[in-house]
C-alpha positions in Angstrom: 142.2 178.2 2.2 138.6 179.5 1.6 137.3 180.8 -1.9 134.6 183.3 -2.2 132.6 184.5 -5.2 133.5 188.4 -6.7 131.4 190.8 -8.5 133.3 193.3 -10.6 131.5 196.2 -12.1 133.6 198.8 -14.3 131.7 201.3 -15.8 132.4 205.5 -16.7 131.1 207.8 -13.9 131.1 211.3 -15.1 133.4 212.4 -17.8 136.5 211.8 -15.6 136.0 208.7 -13.0 136.2 205.0 -13.3 133.9 203.2 -10.7 134.0 199.7 -9.8 132.8 197.2 -7.8 133.5 193.7 -6.2 131.2 191.5 -4.1 132.2 188.1 -1.7 130.8 186.6 0.8 133.4 188.2 2.8 132.9 191.5 1.3 131.4 194.1 -1.1 134.1 196.8 -2.2 133.7 199.8 -4.9 136.6 201.9 -6.1 136.2 205.5 -7.4 139.1 207.2 -9.0 139.0 210.6 -11.1 141.6 211.5 -13.5 140.7 215.3 -12.7 143.1 215.4 -9.6 143.5 218.3 -7.4 146.5 217.0 -4.9 146.6 220.3 -3.4 143.6 221.2 -2.1 142.1 220.3 1.5 138.7 222.4 1.6 136.6 221.4 3.9 133.0 222.5 3.2 130.0 221.8 6.0 127.9 218.4 5.5 126.1 218.1 2.8 122.3 216.9 3.3 120.9 213.4 1.7 119.1 215.2 -1.2 122.2 217.0 -2.1 124.4 214.1 -2.1 121.9 212.4 -3.9 121.8 215.2 -6.7 125.5 215.3 -6.8 125.9 211.6 -7.3 123.4 212.0 -10.2 125.6 214.4 -12.2 128.7 212.0 -11.3 127.5 208.5 -11.7 126.3 208.1 -15.2 126.5 204.7 -17.0 125.0 201.2 -16.4 126.5 198.8 -14.6 127.3 194.8 -15.3 128.4 192.1 -13.3 131.0 189.4 -13.6 132.2 186.6 -11.1 135.9 185.0 -10.4 137.2 183.6 -7.1 139.2 185.6 -5.0 140.7 184.4 -1.6 139.3 184.7 1.8 140.9 186.4 4.8 142.9 184.7 7.5 140.8 185.1 11.2 137.7 185.2 12.6 138.2 188.3 15.0 135.8 191.4 15.9 135.3 193.5 12.8 138.5 195.4 11.7 139.1 198.7 14.4 139.9 201.8 12.3 144.0 202.0 12.7 144.0 205.8 11.5 143.6 208.8 13.6 140.4 209.6 14.9 139.5 213.1 14.7 136.2 213.2 16.2 136.0 210.4 18.3 135.3 206.9 17.8 132.7 206.6 15.3 132.6 202.7 15.8 130.7 203.7 19.2 126.9 204.2 18.4 124.1 204.7 20.3 121.6 203.2 18.3 120.0 199.6 18.7 118.0 197.9 15.9 114.6 196.6 17.1 112.9 195.6 14.2 113.7 191.7 12.9 113.1 189.9 10.1 111.2 186.7 11.0 112.3 183.3 9.5 110.1 181.8 7.0 107.0 179.7 8.1 108.3 177.1 5.6 110.9 176.2 8.5 108.7 175.8 11.4 106.1 173.7 9.0 109.0 171.3 8.0 110.7 171.3 11.6 107.0 169.9 12.8 107.1 167.3 10.0 110.0 166.1 10.9 110.2 162.8 13.3 112.6 162.3 16.7 113.3 165.8 15.8 116.2 166.8 18.5 119.2 169.2 18.7 122.2 167.5 18.2 125.5 168.2 19.5 127.9 167.6 16.6 131.6 168.8 16.3 132.3 171.8 14.0 135.2 174.3 13.5 135.1 178.1 13.4 136.5 179.3 10.4 137.6 182.5 8.9 134.0 183.0 7.1 132.3 180.8 9.4 131.6 177.4 10.7 132.3 173.9 8.9 131.5 170.1 10.0 131.9 166.8 9.0 130.3 165.1 11.7 128.6 161.7 10.9 125.6 162.6 12.2 125.1 165.2 9.8 125.7 163.3 6.9 123.3 160.1 8.0 120.3 162.6 9.9 118.1 164.5 8.5 116.9 166.3 11.7 120.5 166.7 13.1 121.6 168.1 9.6 118.5 170.5 9.4 118.9 171.7 13.0 122.4 172.0 12.3 122.0 175.3 10.0 119.1 176.6 12.0 121.5 176.9 15.0 124.3 178.6 13.1 121.5 180.8 11.5 122.8 183.8 13.6 123.5 187.0 12.1 126.6 187.6 10.1 129.0 190.7 11.2 129.8 193.6 8.6 131.4 197.0 8.6 131.9 199.7 6.1 135.4 200.8 5.4 136.0 204.3 3.6 139.6 205.2 2.0 141.0 207.6 0.3 144.3 207.2 -1.3 146.5 208.2 -4.1 149.1 206.2 -6.5 152.8 207.0 -6.6 154.9 205.4 -9.0 158.3 203.7 -7.7 161.3 202.7 -9.8 161.9 202.9 -13.3 162.2 201.3 -16.4 160.9 197.4 -16.4 160.7 197.3 -12.6 159.0 200.4 -12.3 155.7 199.8 -10.0 152.4 201.5 -8.2 152.1 202.0 -4.9 149.1 203.4 -3.0 149.9 205.9 -0.4 146.9 206.4 1.6 145.6 209.7 2.6 142.7 208.7 5.0 140.9 204.9 6.2 138.3 205.1 8.9 135.8 202.5 10.2 132.1 202.2 10.8 130.5 199.4 12.3 127.4 198.4 11.0 126.6 194.7 12.7 123.8 196.6 15.2 122.0 197.5 12.2 121.6 193.7 10.7 118.3 191.9 11.7 118.6 189.0 14.1 116.7 186.4 11.8 117.8 185.2 8.7 115.3 183.7 6.1 116.3 180.6 4.9 115.6 179.3 1.7 116.9 176.8 -1.1 118.6 177.7 -4.2 116.7 176.7 -7.3 118.1 174.2 -9.9 117.2 173.5 -13.0 115.6 170.1 -12.3 114.1 171.3 -9.2 113.2 174.7 -9.4 110.8 174.8 -6.6 112.3 172.7 -3.9 112.2 173.3 -0.5 114.9 173.3 2.3 114.3 169.6 3.6 114.3 169.0 -0.4 117.9 170.2 -0.7 119.3 168.7 2.6 117.9 165.3 1.3 119.6 165.3 -2.0 122.6 166.1 -0.1 122.0 163.0 2.2 121.4 161.2 -0.5 124.6 162.2 -2.6 127.1 159.0 -2.4 130.6 160.9 -2.7 133.5 161.4 -0.4 134.1 164.8 -1.8 130.0 165.7 -0.8 129.4 168.9 0.5 126.5 171.9 1.2 127.0 175.1 2.8 124.6 177.9 3.1 125.4 181.4 2.7 124.2 184.3 5.0 123.4 187.4 2.4 122.5 191.2 3.6 120.4 192.9 1.5 120.8 196.6 1.6 121.0 199.3 -1.2 124.8 199.4 -1.4 125.3 201.2 -4.7 123.2 204.1 -3.6 124.8 204.9 0.0 128.1 204.0 -1.8 127.3 206.9 -4.4 126.1 209.5 -1.7 129.2 208.8 0.2 131.5 209.3 -2.7 129.7 212.3 -3.6 130.1 213.8 0.2 133.5 213.1 -0.5 134.0 215.0 -3.5 132.6 217.7 -2.2 135.2 218.3 0.2 137.3 218.7 -2.4 138.8 215.4 -2.6 139.5 214.2 -6.1 141.9 210.8 -5.4 141.2 207.5 -5.5 138.0 206.3 -3.2 137.6 202.8 -1.8 134.6 201.8 -0.1 134.1 198.2 1.2 131.9 196.4 3.1 133.4 193.2 4.8 131.6 190.5 6.2 132.1 187.3 8.6 130.4 184.6 10.0 128.3 184.6 6.6 129.0 181.1 5.7 127.7 177.2 7.2 129.2 174.2 5.6 128.9 170.5 6.0 131.0 167.7 4.2 131.4 164.3 4.2 132.8 162.3 7.4 135.9 160.6 5.2 139.2 160.8 6.6 140.5 162.6 3.4 138.0 165.4 3.4 138.8 166.0 7.1 142.6 166.0 6.2 142.0 168.5 3.5 140.0 170.9 5.7 143.1 171.6 8.0 143.9 174.6 5.6 146.9 175.9 7.5 148.8 172.9 7.8 148.1 172.0 4.4 149.3 175.5 3.0 152.5 175.0 5.1 153.0 171.3 3.4 152.5 172.7 0.1 154.4 176.2 0.0 157.4 174.4 1.7 157.9 170.8 0.2 157.3 168.8 -2.9 154.0 167.2 -1.3 152.6 170.5 -2.8 151.9 168.5 -6.0 150.2 166.1 -4.3 148.0 168.1 -1.8 147.1 171.1 -3.8 144.7 168.5 -6.2 143.3 167.3 -2.9 142.6 170.7 -1.7 141.1 171.9 -5.0 138.5 168.9 -4.9 137.8 169.7 -1.4 137.0 173.1 -2.3 134.8 172.6 -5.6 133.1 169.7 -3.2 130.9 172.4 -1.7 127.3 173.7 -3.4 125.9 176.4 -2.5 122.1 175.1 -1.8 121.3 177.5 0.8 121.1 181.3 1.1 119.6 182.9 4.5 118.8 186.5 3.7 119.3 189.3 6.0 117.9 192.6 6.2 119.4 196.0 7.2 117.0 197.7 10.1 118.2 201.0 8.9 117.6 202.7 5.4 120.5 204.4 3.3 119.2 207.8 4.1 118.9 207.7 7.8 122.3 205.5 8.2 123.8 208.7 5.9 122.2 211.5 8.5 123.6 209.7 11.5 126.6 209.6 10.1 127.5 212.2 7.5 129.7 214.3 10.3 131.9 211.6 11.2 132.4 211.2 7.2 133.5 214.9 6.7 135.2 214.7 9.8 137.5 212.1 9.1 138.4 213.1 5.3 141.7 214.8 5.8 144.6 214.8 3.4 147.8 216.5 2.9 
């Protein structure tokens, strides 16, 4: 059961709306609600320009944004990004003819450090495919600096990302103390963003209080020197883009079509974590998450195994970050996809 970080943003949007934002290693999501609900209108206006949507969003989103973090659970499978399960009105928006030609080069630091490593080789190590990336406890990665370094380089392939746009309403169900709210989906469609993600990520070490200027090799050496069966090191892949602007423009466009119910926009991603942990029988046992979950849920042994799993998850330290860039601006992406967005915003 993989944990990830979630960032929440809560702010007032205009006079009658609430705007919230969540970010994790697997997804970034925004939820927008409007108290001035018009449930009966389904008017379709011409697609607005990017400038019109920006102006409209500036009038709608007025308050500053603050961040808070807390852990959330990940999802369960590593398959191609979610396909749209709603009916396509204007073809399949996942199909695109655009191919990126710009890539961000890897940082020169890695090339220099690679030359300095003696007996450098490409290791053939064992690793597991996880819901969010790869993980390994191969003994060579816990002994040899060159093997550990190359493992992170080899798995620094670009992450996958999509945008899911949803419109829904809240319906109260039941009565008295047993009353609960149910989300009723009005529309939901998915656009794949993976092709716009640069092919190469720039790897850097996360600074610490004691070593604010350390490089990648220093971070790896610190991991190798730690003597603990629970030690772990991970690299997170981050996709840099102006999510807030593109989200506000999309929301503005949907509002201009007359939709006044709740809107949720999320950016799920996969293949965005590379983990290495100690070569120890206990940690290998804890890494079998599906089997461990079944034991914990259906037997008294969960009292014993849950602390082991908790220690295992806490052992990972986010020592490295690989930054990927989007090869398309929010403006260009919006111009390419505004017709698809407007066409798929339908409700009763």
